[in-house]
N, C-alpha and C positions, 0 to 999 in steps of 0.2 A: 495489584496484579503483579507484585516483584516487592522484595527486600532487599536481597541481595546477591553480588555474583561473586562464586568463593571457588577457590582450588580443593584438591586432594592434601591429604597429610603428606604423601609421596613428592608432592612437587614443592615443597618446605623454599627450597632455593630459587622456585622458577618468580619472574618478572612480568608484570603484562598489565594494559588495563583494556577496558573497554571503547574502543573507539569511534563505534556506531553503533545503534540501535533504533528498531522500530516496530514497534507492537501497532498492528494493523487489525481493527476488531470491528467486528459485523454483528449487529444486534437483531435478534429474528423479533415475529411479533408477540411472541410469547416471553419475551424477555431474557433468553439464553443468548452467548453470545460465542462466537469463532473467533480465534485468535491466529493469525499468522504472526510469528515472532521471529528477527533474524538477527542477529547477534556478532558482530566484529571485533576481534581482539587483536592487538598488537604485540606479540611475545616475543621481548628484549633479550630475556635470561633465561636459560634452564630450560625446562624443557615439561610437556603436557600431555598426559593421556585420559584425562579425565577434568569435565567443567561442570560446574554446581551451581543452579536457579534458586534461591529459596524464595516462595508464596505466599501473599498471606489467608489460603484457601485449602483445603483439604480435597475435594473430588474433581480432581482434572480428570478428563474424558476427552478417548480417542487420538492420545499423543501419536502423531505421527513426524517422523523424518521428510522433509523438503529440499534439503540442502541441493540435491540435483539442479531443480527450478534456477539454482543460481547462473546455472551454467547453460542457461537457453536462452538465446537472443531473444526469441518471440515472446517470453513468458512477460506478460504486462505490467507486473510490478518491477520488473527489472529498468522499466525506462522511466520510474516515478524519481529517480533523484534527480538531485540540483548538476551534478557532473555528469556526465554521459556513458554511460554502460558501453564496456566493449568486452568482448569474450576474444581473451588472446591467445589461450590453449585448452582447448578442452578435452583434450587425452591427459594433461598433466593439471588440471583443473584450477587453470590460472582467469582471473576476471578484472576487470579495472571500471570502478562506480565510483561516483561520489567525490572526483579530483582524489580516491586513492588509487595508487597502482600496484599491480601483481599482488592480488589478494588469494589466497588460496583455499577453493571452497572445501573445507575440510571431511570427508567420507567418515559418517556415523556406523560404529558398530550396533548400539544399543543405546537408546533412550527410554527412560523408563520415571513413573513419580512414587515417591514413597514419603510416607505420611509420617509428621512427626508433631506432637502434641497438636494446638490447632493449625497447623502450618502441613506444607508439604514442600520437598523441594525436588527438582526434575534432576536427575541424574544422567549426564551425556557423556556416555564412553565415544571415543575415539576410535577409528579400525588401527591406526598405528598411533605409535609415539611423533608428536610435534615435538620438534627442537626449533629453538632458538639460532638466530632470529626469523621471525617469518609472520607474517600478516594474515589473518583466517578468518574465514565467515563460515555460519551454517545458517539453517531458516529450519524452522517446524513449526504444527501448528497443533491446537488444541479446542476442546470445547468444557466450556460450564456451566450450566444450569441454572434459572432463575436468577440472574445476576443483576439485572433490573429489577427494583422493588417497583411495586406498583401503588400510587399516590392515591388516586381513585379513577371514576371512570376515562378510560382512554389516556390516563396520564402517569409515566414513569421517569427516574431517576436511574442514571448509571453513577455509581461513584467507587473509583477506581483510586487505588495507593501504591505507590510505588518510594520505596525508601523508606518507608516506615518501622526501621527495628524498633523502636520505643513499644510498639505493638503487640512484639512477641520477643521480650526478652529473654525467656527462658530458653524459647527455643535459640535464637541465636546464640545465648553461652554453652547450651552444649553441645553445638557445632563448631564452638571455637572460631566463629566469624571474625573476630576482631583481628585474630593474626590469620587469617585466611584469604578474607575478601579481596577480590578487585576491583579495584574503583573505576567509574564511569568518567567520560571526561564531557563535556557542556556542549565545547565543538576545538575542532584540532587548529585551525588557522581563521585568517581573517577572509577566506574564501568560501569559508562555510561548509568546508568538507566535512565527512563525519557528524557527529551531535546525538542525540537520544531526542526519536518523536513519538508521538502517542496519537494515534489516529483513530477515530471511532464513526463507524459508519452507521447511520439511524438505520431503522426498519424504513422499507418502500413504504412510501404515504405519509410517514411521520414527519413534524415539525419540531425545531429546538425551539423552547421556548425561556430556559434558561441556562446560562455557561458560566465559567469561573474564568478569573483572569488567563488573559495572552490566548484566547481561544480564536480561531481563525476557520470562521463556516464559508461553507461552501458546497459545491454539489460532485460526484462520482458518481461514474458510470462500473466500478472496477466492482465485480461481486467475489464473494470467497472463491467460485472455480477459478479463477483469474481470467475471467473474461468480461467482456461490457456487456452488460444486461440494462435493467432498468435503474434510474437514476436515485440517487438517495440523495440525503442531505449528509454532509460530511464536516466532522470537526477534529481540528489540528491544532497540536502543541506541541512547541519547539522548546526543549527543556532551559535552551541556550539563553532564553527570552526571561527567564526567572533568575539569571545572575548577570543582566544588562550584557549580552554577548560576550561575556569574557571567556578569553580564548585558554584551552585547556584547564577550566575550574574541572577539581574533581568532585565529581559525586557519589557518595556510599550510602551505609544504610540509617545514618542518622541524620541526612538532610531531613528526608519527608517532606513529601508534596501529594495532593491530590486533585485528579483529574474529575469534575462533575457535569453532567448534562441532563437536563429537565427535557422528557420530550412528550410531545402529544402525539398520537397517534389519529389520523383521519377518521372523521364518520362516514359512514357506508354513504352519505346524503354528498359531503365533500367529496368521495371519491366517484361516486355518479356524475359529479358534477364538472368533475377532472376529466372524466372519458365522455361526456359530452361535448367539452371544448375542446379536445383532442380532433375528435370525429369532426367540429364542425371547423377545424384547420384544417384537418383531409381534406373535407368538401372545399374547403376556398381555394385550396392548392391545386386540387384536380378543375375547376372550374377556370383558374387561370393558364394550368397546362392545357386547356382545351382552346381557350382564347388564342396562345401561341399558335399551336397547330391550325388554328384557322386563318391566321396572320400567314404561315408559313406555308398552307398548301394556296392561298390565293396569289402570296410572291413566287410560289413554284409556276403557279398557272398563265400568269401574266409574263414570265421567264419562259415558258415552254412557247407561246403565240410567240411573244417577239424574236425566241430563236426560229420557230417555223416562218415566219415574216422575212427574215434576214437570209434563209436558206433559199425563200422563192426569188428575193431580188436576186440574189446570188446566182438564179438560175436561168431567170428572165433575161436580165440585163444584158450576156454573152448572147441571148438570142438576138434580143434586137439589134445591137450592133450588128450581128451577121446579117439581118436582114436588111439595115440601113445601107451595106456596102455592096449587097447583090443591087441595089436600085439606084 
């Protein structure tokens, strides 16, 4: 999914590092993937007008800028970091997240992919030149068809490669990446701010049968639309764990890591059984609700009767007292 970040030739004196990165990947039932990629960089010297990302595949589809979602307080993915998200200044595009303050959501003028050999690179041109010192971020999405390999009936494997420059030496050499590379860091500090994360959401109804090391399995309701929908199995890797949580460990094109998950789609019978179980739960909840309503009604009836008795007593007692006084 990624080989290297690198700068353009005109930014030769610029110094920067990738401080936070996340690929959030959804797989559909056909094995196609949709990836939402967010990248944060800290420019400490010089200036940038562009940034490039070399990828190990050619057919990148539906490439689309999503940076403005970083300025949306209600966008659900902004609430998924360990440090609280806060919109500081929407007009000037400043926000805070994951214990990193005053991040600039850099506006993108052009985003496109260009093929080179067996690879392609994503060319991101900013709306204006970014001058140091500046902490910046951008987010975009894309699709890749037939990424998951079908192993047999209802069995699939998705294998993703990161920082494996050995697989495309010719392309890296042609782009002179060794002199232009921007390194990523495993984690910024002991508060676990920043870092490099891979998140894979399996198709609805799928279950993971095998994953590689350091995978954290869970469940998520988040869909590619940015809203909560049906629950999916989620696999998460934190790059820092491959380096024993070493702070500021630099990662580049010669490190090489694979993230793999083998999963099984549920059969029609299993899905029908799940649906029946959900219906049974709904019926049980409905019955419990009816019982509670009956109890509530009974309590209300008793309360009403007691209130009427109390009212009668309040009316009758003064009458009785008045009668006794007359006698």
